[in-house]
Structure formats: C-alpha cells, structure tokens
DRENMAR-303962 format. One record per residue (C-alpha): x, y, z; residue number from 1; residue in one letter. Coordinates in nm, 2 decimals, decimal comma. Each point is the difference from the previous one (the first is absolute). Layout:
N
+--------+--------+--------+------+-------+
|     xx |     yy |     zz | mise | vovex |
+--------+--------+--------+------+-------+
|      X |      Y |      Z |  NUM |     A |
...
+--------+--------+--------+------+-------+
This chain:
360
+--------+--------+--------+------+-------+
|     xx |     yy |     zz | mise | vovex |
+--------+--------+--------+------+-------+
|   0,37 |  -1,22 |  -2,58 |    1 |     M |
|   0,25 |  -0,26 |   0,10 |    2 |     C |
|   0,02 |  -0,31 |  -0,23 |    3 |     N |
|   0,20 |  -0,20 |   0,26 |    4 |     A |
|  -0,16 |  -0,29 |   0,20 |    5 |     T |
|  -0,25 |   0,10 |   0,26 |    6 |     G |
|   0,23 |  -0,08 |   0,29 |    7 |     A |
|   0,29 |   0,20 |  -0,14 |    8 |     V |
|  -0,23 |   0,29 |  -0,07 |    9 |     C |
|  -0,14 |  -0,01 |   0,35 |   10 |     A |
|   0,36 |   0,01 |   0,14 |   11 |     A |
|   0,08 |   0,30 |  -0,22 |   12 |     I |
|  -0,30 |   0,20 |   0,12 |   13 |     W |
|   0,05 |  -0,10 |   0,36 |   14 |     R |
|   0,35 |   0,15 |  -0,01 |   15 |     D |
|  -0,12 |   0,31 |  -0,18 |   16 |     L |
|  -0,28 |   0,08 |   0,25 |   17 |     D |
|   0,24 |   0,14 |   0,25 |   18 |     R |
|   0,26 |   0,14 |  -0,24 |   19 |     S |
|  -0,26 |   0,21 |  -0,18 |   20 |     I |
|  -0,13 |   0,16 |   0,32 |   21 |     V |
|   0,34 |   0,06 |   0,16 |   22 |     T |
|   0,13 |   0,15 |  -0,33 |   23 |     S |
|  -0,26 |   0,27 |   0,02 |   24 |     I |
|   0,19 |   0,19 |   0,27 |   25 |     H |
|  -0,27 |   0,27 |   0,05 |   26 |     S |
|  -0,24 |  -0,27 |   0,11 |   27 |     I |
|   0,25 |  -0,13 |   0,25 |   28 |     Q |
|   0,04 |   0,36 |   0,13 |   29 |     Y |
|  -0,37 |   0,06 |   0,03 |   30 |     L |
|  -0,05 |  -0,33 |   0,19 |   31 |     R |
|   0,26 |   0,10 |   0,25 |   32 |     G |
|  -0,15 |   0,35 |   0,02 |   33 |     L |
|  -0,35 |  -0,13 |   0,05 |   34 |     A |
|   0,10 |  -0,23 |   0,28 |   35 |     A |
|   0,19 |   0,27 |   0,18 |   36 |     C |
|  -0,29 |   0,24 |  -0,04 |   37 |     A |
|  -0,24 |  -0,24 |   0,17 |   38 |     V |
|   0,25 |  -0,05 |   0,29 |   39 |     V |
|   0,02 |   0,38 |   0,03 |   40 |     C |
|  -0,38 |   0,02 |   0,00 |   41 |     F |
|  -0,03 |  -0,25 |   0,29 |   42 |     H |
|   0,27 |   0,16 |   0,21 |   43 |     V |
|  -0,16 |   0,35 |  -0,07 |   44 |     S |
|  -0,34 |  -0,14 |   0,10 |   45 |     E |
|   0,15 |  -0,15 |   0,32 |   46 |     Q |
|   0,12 |   0,35 |   0,11 |   47 |     F |
|  -0,30 |   0,19 |  -0,14 |   48 |     G |
|   0,20 |   0,14 |  -0,29 |   49 |     G |
|  -0,13 |   0,14 |  -0,33 |   50 |     P |
|   0,14 |  -0,25 |  -0,25 |   51 |     F |
|  -0,33 |  -0,17 |  -0,10 |   52 |     D |
|   0,10 |   0,02 |  -0,37 |   53 |     V |
|   0,26 |  -0,27 |   0,08 |   54 |     G |
|  -0,28 |  -0,25 |  -0,02 |   55 |     A |
|  -0,01 |   0,07 |  -0,38 |   56 |     A |
|   0,30 |  -0,23 |  -0,02 |   57 |     G |
|  -0,26 |  -0,28 |  -0,01 |   58 |     V |
|  -0,15 |   0,15 |  -0,31 |   59 |     D |
|   0,34 |   0,02 |  -0,17 |   60 |     I |
|   0,04 |  -0,37 |   0,09 |   61 |     F |
|  -0,34 |  -0,08 |  -0,16 |   62 |     F |
|   0,09 |   0,17 |  -0,33 |   63 |     V |
|   0,34 |  -0,16 |   0,00 |   64 |     I |
|  -0,16 |  -0,34 |   0,05 |   65 |     S |
|  -0,23 |   0,04 |  -0,30 |   66 |     G |
|   0,30 |   0,11 |  -0,21 |   67 |     F |
|   0,23 |  -0,29 |   0,11 |   68 |     I |
|  -0,27 |  -0,27 |  -0,05 |   69 |     M |
|  -0,07 |   0,12 |  -0,35 |   70 |     W |
|   0,36 |   0,05 |  -0,10 |   71 |     V |
|   0,12 |  -0,34 |   0,13 |   72 |     T |
|  -0,28 |  -0,20 |  -0,17 |   73 |     T |
|  -0,09 |   0,17 |  -0,33 |   74 |     A |
|   0,13 |  -0,15 |  -0,32 |   75 |     G |
|   0,10 |  -0,33 |   0,17 |   76 |     R |
|  -0,14 |  -0,35 |   0,04 |   77 |     P |
|  -0,30 |   0,02 |   0,23 |   78 |     A |
|   0,01 |  -0,23 |   0,31 |   79 |     D |
|  -0,27 |   0,12 |   0,23 |   80 |     P |
|   0,07 |  -0,27 |   0,27 |   81 |     W |
|   0,37 |   0,08 |   0,01 |   82 |     R |
|  -0,07 |   0,37 |   0,01 |   83 |     F |
|  -0,23 |  -0,03 |   0,30 |   84 |     M |
|   0,23 |  -0,26 |   0,17 |   85 |     G |
|   0,29 |   0,24 |  -0,02 |   86 |     R |
|  -0,20 |   0,29 |   0,13 |   87 |     R |
|  -0,12 |  -0,21 |   0,30 |   88 |     I |
|   0,35 |  -0,13 |   0,08 |   89 |     T |
|   0,14 |   0,35 |  -0,04 |   90 |     R |
|  -0,25 |   0,18 |   0,22 |   91 |     I |
|  -0,15 |  -0,25 |   0,24 |   92 |     V |
|   0,28 |  -0,16 |   0,20 |   93 |     P |
|   0,15 |   0,32 |   0,13 |   94 |     L |
|  -0,34 |   0,15 |   0,06 |   95 |     Y |
|  -0,10 |  -0,31 |   0,21 |   96 |     W |
|   0,32 |   0,03 |   0,20 |   97 |     I |
|  -0,06 |   0,36 |   0,08 |   98 |     V |
|  -0,37 |  -0,07 |   0,08 |   99 |     T |
|   0,08 |  -0,27 |   0,25 |  100 |     V |
|   0,27 |   0,21 |   0,17 |  101 |     L |
|  -0,24 |   0,30 |   0,01 |  102 |     T |
|  -0,28 |  -0,21 |   0,15 |  103 |     A |
|   0,24 |  -0,13 |   0,26 |  104 |     A |
|   0,10 |   0,36 |   0,09 |  105 |     G |
|  -0,36 |   0,11 |   0,03 |  106 |     I |
|  -0,07 |  -0,29 |   0,24 |  107 |     L |
|   0,31 |   0,06 |   0,21 |  108 |     I |
|   0,00 |   0,38 |   0,01 |  109 |     K |
|  -0,33 |   0,13 |  -0,13 |  110 |     P |
|   0,06 |   0,35 |   0,13 |  111 |     Q |
|   0,29 |   0,03 |  -0,24 |  112 |     F |
|  -0,22 |  -0,07 |  -0,31 |  113 |     F |
|  -0,24 |   0,29 |  -0,01 |  114 |     Y |
|  -0,25 |  -0,03 |  -0,27 |  115 |     G |
|   0,06 |  -0,38 |  -0,05 |  116 |     H |
|  -0,28 |  -0,25 |   0,04 |  117 |     F |
|   0,06 |  -0,36 |   0,08 |  118 |     F |
|  -0,26 |  -0,28 |  -0,01 |  119 |     S |
|   0,01 |  -0,35 |  -0,13 |  120 |     V |
|  -0,23 |   0,08 |  -0,30 |  121 |     P |
|   0,21 |   0,30 |  -0,08 |  122 |     N |
|   0,33 |  -0,20 |   0,03 |  123 |     F |
|  -0,13 |  -0,27 |  -0,24 |  124 |     V |
|  -0,16 |   0,25 |  -0,23 |  125 |     G |
|   0,32 |   0,21 |  -0,01 |  126 |     S |
|   0,20 |  -0,30 |  -0,11 |  127 |     L |
|  -0,23 |  -0,05 |  -0,30 |  128 |     F |
|  -0,05 |   0,37 |  -0,08 |  129 |     F |
|  -0,36 |   0,03 |   0,13 |  130 |     V |
|   0,05 |   0,17 |   0,34 |  131 |     P |
|  -0,27 |   0,15 |   0,21 |  132 |     V |
|  -0,17 |   0,33 |  -0,11 |  133 |     L |
|   0,00 |   0,30 |   0,22 |  134 |     Q |
|  -0,19 |   0,30 |  -0,13 |  135 |     E |
|  -0,03 |  -0,17 |  -0,34 |  136 |     N |
|   0,39 |  -0,02 |  -0,02 |  137 |     A |
|   0,21 |  -0,31 |   0,00 |  138 |     L |
|   0,19 |  -0,03 |   0,33 |  139 |     H |
|   0,24 |  -0,29 |   0,01 |  140 |     P |
|   0,24 |  -0,09 |   0,28 |  141 |     I |
|   0,28 |   0,17 |  -0,18 |  142 |     V |
|  -0,18 |   0,33 |  -0,04 |  143 |     I |
|   0,18 |   0,10 |  -0,32 |  144 |     Q |
|  -0,08 |  -0,34 |  -0,14 |  145 |     G |
|  -0,34 |   0,14 |  -0,13 |  146 |     W |
|   0,19 |   0,09 |  -0,32 |  147 |     T |
|   0,10 |  -0,36 |  -0,06 |  148 |     L |
|  -0,37 |  -0,10 |   0,01 |  149 |     C |
|  -0,04 |   0,22 |  -0,31 |  150 |     Y |
|   0,32 |  -0,12 |  -0,15 |  151 |     E |
|  -0,12 |  -0,36 |   0,02 |  152 |     M |
|  -0,33 |   0,09 |  -0,15 |  153 |     M |
|   0,18 |   0,16 |  -0,29 |  154 |     F |
|   0,22 |  -0,30 |  -0,04 |  155 |     Y |
|  -0,31 |  -0,22 |  -0,01 |  156 |     L |
|  -0,16 |   0,21 |  -0,27 |  157 |     V |
|   0,33 |   0,01 |  -0,19 |  158 |     F |
|   0,03 |  -0,38 |   0,01 |  159 |     T |
|  -0,34 |  -0,05 |  -0,14 |  160 |     L |
|   0,07 |   0,24 |  -0,29 |  161 |     V |
|   0,32 |  -0,19 |  -0,08 |  162 |     L |
|  -0,23 |  -0,29 |  -0,12 |  163 |     F |
|  -0,11 |   0,22 |  -0,29 |  164 |     L |
|   0,18 |   0,06 |  -0,32 |  165 |     G |
|   0,26 |   0,28 |   0,02 |  166 |     E |
|  -0,20 |   0,23 |  -0,23 |  167 |     R |
|  -0,29 |   0,01 |   0,25 |  168 |     W |
|   0,19 |   0,03 |   0,32 |  169 |     R |
|   0,05 |   0,38 |   0,03 |  170 |     F |
|  -0,36 |   0,08 |  -0,08 |  171 |     G |
|  -0,15 |  -0,27 |   0,22 |  172 |     V |
|   0,24 |   0,08 |   0,29 |  173 |     L |
|  -0,06 |   0,37 |   0,01 |  174 |     T |
|  -0,37 |  -0,05 |  -0,07 |  175 |     G |
|  -0,03 |  -0,25 |   0,29 |  176 |     A |
|   0,17 |   0,24 |   0,24 |  177 |     L |
|  -0,22 |   0,29 |  -0,11 |  178 |     V |
|  -0,31 |  -0,23 |   0,03 |  179 |     A |
|   0,11 |  -0,10 |   0,36 |  180 |     I |
|   0,01 |   0,36 |   0,10 |  181 |     V |
|  -0,33 |   0,08 |  -0,17 |  182 |     A |
|  -0,17 |  -0,24 |   0,24 |  183 |     L |
|   0,13 |   0,18 |   0,30 |  184 |     H |
|  -0,29 |   0,23 |   0,05 |  185 |     S |
|  -0,25 |  -0,28 |  -0,06 |  186 |     I |
|   0,12 |  -0,23 |   0,28 |  187 |     F |
|  -0,10 |   0,05 |   0,36 |  188 |     P |
|   0,26 |   0,02 |   0,28 |  189 |     A |
|   0,21 |  -0,32 |   0,01 |  190 |     G |
|   0,28 |  -0,18 |  -0,18 |  191 |     Y |
|  -0,15 |   0,06 |  -0,35 |  192 |     A |
|   0,00 |   0,37 |   0,06 |  193 |     R |
|   0,35 |   0,00 |   0,15 |  194 |     A |
|   0,15 |  -0,20 |  -0,28 |  195 |     F |
|  -0,16 |   0,22 |  -0,27 |  196 |     T |
|   0,16 |   0,32 |   0,14 |  197 |     D |
|   0,11 |   0,24 |  -0,28 |  198 |     P |
|   0,36 |  -0,04 |   0,11 |  199 |     V |
|  -0,01 |  -0,31 |  -0,23 |  200 |     V |
|   0,02 |   0,24 |  -0,29 |  201 |     L |
|   0,36 |   0,07 |   0,09 |  202 |     E |
|   0,10 |  -0,35 |  -0,11 |  203 |     F |
|  -0,17 |   0,07 |  -0,34 |  204 |     A |
|   0,19 |   0,32 |  -0,03 |  205 |     A |
|   0,33 |  -0,18 |   0,05 |  206 |     G |
|  -0,10 |  -0,26 |  -0,26 |  207 |     V |
|  -0,07 |   0,28 |  -0,24 |  208 |     G |
|   0,34 |   0,16 |   0,06 |  209 |     V |
|   0,16 |  -0,34 |  -0,04 |  210 |     G |
|  -0,17 |  -0,06 |  -0,33 |  211 |     R |
|   0,11 |   0,33 |  -0,14 |  212 |     L |
|   0,36 |  -0,06 |   0,12 |  213 |     W |
|   0,01 |  -0,35 |  -0,16 |  214 |     L |
|  -0,13 |   0,15 |  -0,33 |  215 |     Q |
|   0,30 |   0,22 |  -0,01 |  216 |     G |
|  -0,17 |   0,33 |   0,07 |  217 |     A |
|   0,24 |   0,28 |   0,07 |  218 |     R |
|  -0,02 |   0,34 |   0,15 |  219 |     L |
|   0,26 |   0,28 |   0,01 |  220 |     P |
|   0,21 |   0,00 |   0,32 |  221 |     L |
|  -0,16 |   0,34 |   0,10 |  222 |     G |
|  -0,35 |  -0,13 |  -0,04 |  223 |     V |
|   0,07 |  -0,31 |   0,21 |  224 |     G |
|   0,16 |   0,20 |   0,27 |  225 |     L |
|  -0,29 |   0,25 |  -0,01 |  226 |     A |
|  -0,25 |  -0,28 |   0,04 |  227 |     M |
|   0,18 |  -0,14 |   0,30 |  228 |     A |
|   0,05 |   0,34 |   0,15 |  229 |     G |
|  -0,37 |   0,08 |  -0,05 |  230 |     A |
|  -0,09 |  -0,32 |   0,18 |  231 |     G |
|   0,22 |   0,09 |   0,30 |  232 |     F |
|  -0,15 |   0,35 |   0,01 |  233 |     L |
|  -0,35 |  -0,14 |  -0,01 |  234 |     L |
|   0,09 |  -0,22 |   0,29 |  235 |     L |
|   0,15 |   0,29 |   0,20 |  236 |     A |
|  -0,32 |   0,20 |  -0,07 |  237 |     A |
|  -0,24 |  -0,28 |   0,08 |  238 |     S |
|  -0,07 |   0,12 |   0,36 |  239 |     P |
|  -0,16 |   0,30 |  -0,16 |  240 |     L |
|  -0,25 |  -0,22 |  -0,19 |  241 |     F |
|  -0,35 |  -0,11 |   0,12 |  242 |     D |
|   0,04 |  -0,28 |   0,26 |  243 |     D |
|  -0,29 |  -0,18 |  -0,18 |  244 |     E |
|   0,19 |  -0,02 |  -0,32 |  245 |     M |
|   0,05 |  -0,37 |  -0,10 |  246 |     P |
|   0,35 |  -0,13 |   0,08 |  247 |     R |
|   0,04 |  -0,12 |  -0,36 |  248 |     A |
|  -0,03 |   0,36 |  -0,11 |  249 |     L |
|   0,17 |   0,18 |   0,29 |  250 |     R |
|   0,31 |  -0,23 |   0,01 |  251 |     W |
|  -0,05 |  -0,25 |  -0,28 |  252 |     G |
|   0,02 |   0,26 |  -0,28 |  253 |     L |
|   0,32 |   0,16 |   0,13 |  254 |     P |
|   0,15 |  -0,35 |   0,06 |  255 |     A |
|  -0,07 |  -0,09 |  -0,37 |  256 |     T |
|   0,16 |   0,33 |  -0,12 |  257 |     L |
|   0,30 |  -0,08 |   0,22 |  258 |     I |
|   0,05 |  -0,36 |  -0,13 |  259 |     V |
|  -0,07 |   0,09 |  -0,36 |  260 |     A |
|   0,22 |   0,31 |   0,00 |  261 |     G |
|   0,29 |  -0,20 |   0,17 |  262 |     A |
|   0,00 |  -0,29 |  -0,24 |  263 |     V |
|  -0,02 |   0,21 |  -0,31 |  264 |     F |
|   0,26 |   0,25 |   0,12 |  265 |     A |
|   0,23 |  -0,29 |   0,06 |  266 |     E |
|  -0,07 |  -0,13 |  -0,35 |  267 |     R |
|   0,09 |   0,34 |  -0,14 |  268 |     A |
|   0,32 |   0,01 |   0,21 |  269 |     R |
|   0,11 |  -0,32 |   0,16 |  270 |     P |
|   0,22 |   0,03 |   0,31 |  271 |     F |
|   0,23 |  -0,21 |   0,20 |  272 |     K |
|  -0,17 |  -0,10 |   0,33 |  273 |     P |
|   0,13 |   0,10 |   0,34 |  274 |     A |
|   0,05 |  -0,27 |   0,25 |  275 |     A |
|  -0,21 |   0,12 |   0,29 |  276 |     L |
|  -0,33 |   0,08 |  -0,18 |  277 |     P |
|   0,03 |  -0,32 |  -0,20 |  278 |     S |
|   0,04 |  -0,19 |   0,33 |  279 |     F |
|  -0,30 |   0,17 |   0,15 |  280 |     L |
|  -0,20 |  -0,10 |  -0,30 |  281 |     G |
|   0,11 |  -0,36 |   0,04 |  282 |     D |
|  -0,08 |   0,02 |   0,38 |  283 |     A |
|  -0,33 |   0,19 |  -0,05 |  284 |     S |
|  -0,23 |  -0,30 |   0,07 |  285 |     Y |
|   0,18 |  -0,08 |   0,32 |  286 |     S |
|   0,01 |   0,36 |   0,11 |  287 |     I |
|  -0,37 |   0,03 |  -0,06 |  288 |     Y |
|  -0,10 |  -0,33 |   0,17 |  289 |     L |
|   0,24 |   0,02 |   0,30 |  290 |     W |
|  -0,01 |   0,37 |   0,08 |  291 |     H |
|  -0,29 |   0,01 |   0,24 |  292 |     V |
|   0,11 |  -0,29 |   0,21 |  293 |     L |
|   0,36 |   0,12 |   0,00 |  294 |     V |
|  -0,12 |   0,35 |   0,08 |  295 |     G |
|  -0,19 |  -0,12 |   0,30 |  296 |     V |
|   0,31 |  -0,18 |   0,13 |  297 |     L |
|   0,22 |   0,30 |  -0,08 |  298 |     T |
|  -0,24 |   0,24 |   0,18 |  299 |     T |
|   0,02 |  -0,22 |   0,31 |  300 |     G |
|   0,38 |   0,01 |   0,00 |  301 |     V |
|   0,02 |   0,37 |  -0,07 |  302 |     V |
|  -0,23 |   0,08 |   0,29 |  303 |     L |
|   0,17 |  -0,24 |   0,23 |  304 |     R |
|   0,35 |   0,15 |  -0,05 |  305 |     I |
|  -0,14 |   0,35 |   0,06 |  306 |     G |
|   0,05 |   0,16 |  -0,34 |  307 |     T |
|  -0,08 |   0,37 |   0,01 |  308 |     P |
|  -0,35 |   0,07 |  -0,13 |  309 |     A |
|   0,12 |   0,22 |  -0,28 |  310 |     A |
|   0,22 |  -0,28 |  -0,14 |  311 |     L |
|  -0,25 |  -0,28 |   0,03 |  312 |     Q |
|  -0,18 |   0,03 |  -0,34 |  313 |     P |
|   0,33 |   0,02 |  -0,20 |  314 |     A |
|   0,15 |  -0,28 |   0,20 |  315 |     T |
|  -0,29 |  -0,23 |  -0,04 |  316 |     I |
|  -0,03 |   0,08 |  -0,37 |  317 |     L |
|   0,37 |  -0,07 |  -0,08 |  318 |     V |
|   0,01 |  -0,31 |   0,22 |  319 |     A |
|  -0,32 |  -0,14 |  -0,15 |  320 |     T |
|   0,13 |   0,04 |  -0,35 |  321 |     L |
|   0,34 |  -0,15 |   0,08 |  322 |     V |
|  -0,13 |  -0,30 |   0,18 |  323 |     F |
|  -0,28 |  -0,07 |  -0,25 |  324 |     S |
|   0,26 |   0,02 |  -0,28 |  325 |     A |
|   0,22 |  -0,24 |   0,20 |  326 |     V |
|  -0,29 |  -0,24 |   0,02 |  327 |     L |
|  -0,01 |   0,00 |  -0,38 |  328 |     Y |
|   0,36 |  -0,14 |   0,00 |  329 |     L |
|  -0,05 |  -0,26 |   0,28 |  330 |     V |
|  -0,36 |  -0,11 |  -0,07 |  331 |     A |
|  -0,16 |   0,10 |  -0,34 |  332 |     E |
|   0,31 |  -0,05 |  -0,22 |  333 |     K |
|   0,08 |  -0,35 |   0,12 |  334 |     P |
|  -0,37 |  -0,09 |  -0,01 |  335 |     L |
|  -0,03 |   0,12 |  -0,37 |  336 |     V |
|   0,32 |  -0,19 |  -0,08 |  337 |     A |
|  -0,14 |  -0,31 |   0,14 |  338 |     L |
|  -0,34 |   0,03 |  -0,17 |  339 |     L |
|   0,13 |   0,15 |  -0,33 |  340 |     H |
|   0,35 |  -0,14 |  -0,05 |  341 |     P |
|   0,20 |   0,17 |  -0,27 |  342 |     Q |
|   0,16 |  -0,21 |  -0,27 |  343 |     R |
|   0,39 |  -0,02 |   0,00 |  344 |     P |
|   0,16 |   0,21 |  -0,27 |  345 |     K |
|   0,12 |  -0,31 |  -0,18 |  346 |     G |
|  -0,35 |  -0,13 |  -0,01 |  347 |     A |
|  -0,13 |   0,33 |  -0,13 |  348 |     V |
|   0,25 |   0,00 |  -0,28 |  349 |     K |
|  -0,09 |  -0,36 |  -0,09 |  350 |     A |
|  -0,37 |   0,09 |   0,00 |  351 |     R |
|   0,06 |   0,30 |  -0,23 |  352 |     D |
|   0,20 |  -0,22 |  -0,24 |  353 |     A |
|  -0,28 |  -0,26 |   0,00 |  354 |     A |
|  -0,26 |   0,28 |  -0,06 |  355 |     A |
|   0,20 |   0,14 |  -0,29 |  356 |     A |
|   0,05 |  -0,35 |  -0,15 |  357 |     G |
|  -0,38 |  -0,07 |   0,02 |  358 |     A |
|  -0,08 |   0,33 |  -0,15 |  359 |     A |
|   0,21 |  -0,05 |  -0,31 |  360 |     E |
+--------+--------+--------+------+-------+
C-alpha cells in the first residue's frame, strides 16, 4: 500500500489505471478483435450471411470488463465515488451522443433503421440504461447498447463492493453476481428477469481471471495458447450446439478461455505490440458504438452509387470499420482528453518524487 498522502496516492493510481490496461497488449488486441467481430456480425446479418458467432465479441467484452475492473482497483486505495464517476464520464457522454444521433436518424429516415424502435419513453430509458423490453430483452435506441445496460449494472455492483475492506471484495463481488443470476428463474418477465440474465456471470469470470493474474499466476506458453485456441474452436463450433444453450455457456465459456489464455500466454512470453491491432483496441468502444449508425449511412451511399451486389458486403464492412475508427479520433479521443486530462510529464515526475519522499 502507498504511504504517501491521499491526494498523491489517488494521482498515482489514476495514471496507472490506463497504463496497466494498455500494457497488457493481448487485452488490447482482443478488444479490437471483439469490436470488429460484432461489426462483421451485423453486416453478415444485413445480407443474410452465416456469421452469427461474431456476436460473441460482446461476451469477450464482458469478460475483459471484469478483468480490467479488478486489475485496475485491487490493492489500491478504495474510492467508490471516484470509480463510479470515472465509469460514467468514460461511458455515458459518447453513448448519449450516439443515442441522440440515432434517434434523429430513426425519425428522419425510419425505413433505414430496420429493427430499431423509437418512442419518448424508450429514448429517455435508453439514456439511463433502462430501455423498453421487447420479448424480455433490453431494446435501446442504439440497439447494441443493450450491452451497456449490463455494464452499468456491473459497475454499480462493483462500486458498492468497493465500500468493503479489500479482503472481502472478491468473495462478495463474485457471490453477488452469482446470486443475481440465481434469481433469474424466480422473477417473472420484466426488468428484474432481464437484468439477472446468466450473461452476468461473464463479468465474474473476468474478475476471477484478473485476480489470478494479479496474484502472479503463471502458465506455460503452450498451455496459454492452447486455452485461447480451444476458446476460438468452441466459438467456431458453437453453431453445432443446442440453440437453447445459455449464452453464458455457449459463448461466455469460450470467451473466458480466450481472455485467460491470451493474458497468461503474454505473461509467459511478452511481445512488442503492433500498431494496427493496438489502435483498434483503443478505438474499440467507438467502433462498437458507432458502427450501426455508420453502417446505415454507408449502406445508403453504397446503394446510391450503384456498387455491384457482390461487392456490397465487403465495401460496407470496410467503410464502416474505417469511419467508426475515424470517429474515435475526432470524437471519443478529444472527449476523453477533456473529461480525463492527463498530467504533464513534469507534473508526473514531481508527483512521483513527492510520493517517494512521503513513503520514506
């Protein structure tokens, strides 16, 4: 634990939050891969293609989320209010922007937004992560935003657990997530049943992987690669499984194997990251949030200019990925810089010196 003053300690951990995550290059790679997989799924769905497994990118995101939240908070001064505040300012502003623009698009050209549902209650509910339910599933204005409803619920549970002493947090957090899912079969149709879906267990799986990683657990390189490979093979084979199999088992278990295998393989053999997959990891949230809206606009342009039918899926896919990534640079990155300003290098050095002096 840090013996420096509370303010200096908080500054140290604030700067470490991002550096720890981005220094685990396999996590960055998987974030980019997951976002691209979801985009591929939606383009495939648009053209009646077979790539339903691309939706499992969401499950990889959930496991990664549990991993990141545990790794960036364990062993550090607990500040629940700051934790939740940073989660809100990181997730909500861009989500609200995309929600408003999507709602405007639905109102202007509803025929372009197949499967979307606009109403004033759904618009307001979407902004606060309690959208309308359709067939017992969350259905926000930004259709892929249902995942953020679960993310925010997880952040809320995580925030409450941070009020506890550190020795209790892991047990209480995982126990709470398991208890939430245990209530799923008890609740009738409605929000309670939707928010207790077994997919919540994927966050717990990520927390478990993060705890093992922080404890210094190691696996041989071959074992880590075999775990990740087994996860990908299970995803590839998932169309062969029973359609009634719970998502947390069908895609959540492979996602956990992929994330765990990747981080432990990297620990066994660290590597220098490549620029493109690292960038896609950084841009993954923007790619995920923007891609449906961008895809609708791209489709309109592709059809208008008379692109041959055989080229339309690939053209829409590439254009959607490119423009969504560009929006990371022109929208998300400046927004994050505004809401989470980085300290100048000189200030960081002065802070480190102050921390070292206080610790002596």
